[in-house]
C-alpha positions, 0 to 999 in steps of 0.5 A: 771786548769779546774774547776767543772763547767768547766769539767761539761760543757765539759761532757755535750757537749760531751753527745750533741755531741755524741747524734748529732752524732748518730741521724745524723747516724739515719738518714742516715742510714734511708735515705740510706734503703728508696734510696734501696728500690725506687731503688729496687721498680724502677727496678721492673717497678712498680713505672713506672707510677708515674714517669711522669717527664723528663729532657731534655734527656729523662731521669727521675730523682729521688730524695728520701728524707724523710720527716725530712729532712731540706727543704733545702735538698730537694733545693739542691737536686734539682739543682744537678739534674737540677730542674727536678725531680721525688721526692719520700718522705717517711713519717710516713703514707707512701710514697708521690710521688711529681713532680716537673717539674721545680725548677731554684734558678735564679728565685727562688731568 
C-alpha cells in the first residue's frame, strides 16, 4: 500500500517528466523551424558564399544546430556526415556560421 510520501513522490516525478517532455518538444520544434529556415535560405542562394566546406564529392554539407544543444549533438552530427560541414548555430543574437574542415573521432581520442 502506498503511503502519503510515496504518492507525493510519484506526483512530483510525473510533474518532472511532464516538464522534461515539454522542454524536449520545444527544442525539437525550435530545431525543426531553424532547419526549415536554413533550407529556405539555402534555396535562395543567399548562403552560397558561406558554404566554404565541401566533402570529397564536392557537396557542401550543412549542419544546423541550436546553441542550447549539448556539444555532443554537434559532434554526432559531424560524425554522421563525414567530419566536414558548414555549421549554422542559432543563438539568441542571431546565426553564427562555422566551417568545420575536419573532424575525425579516431584522432580526437
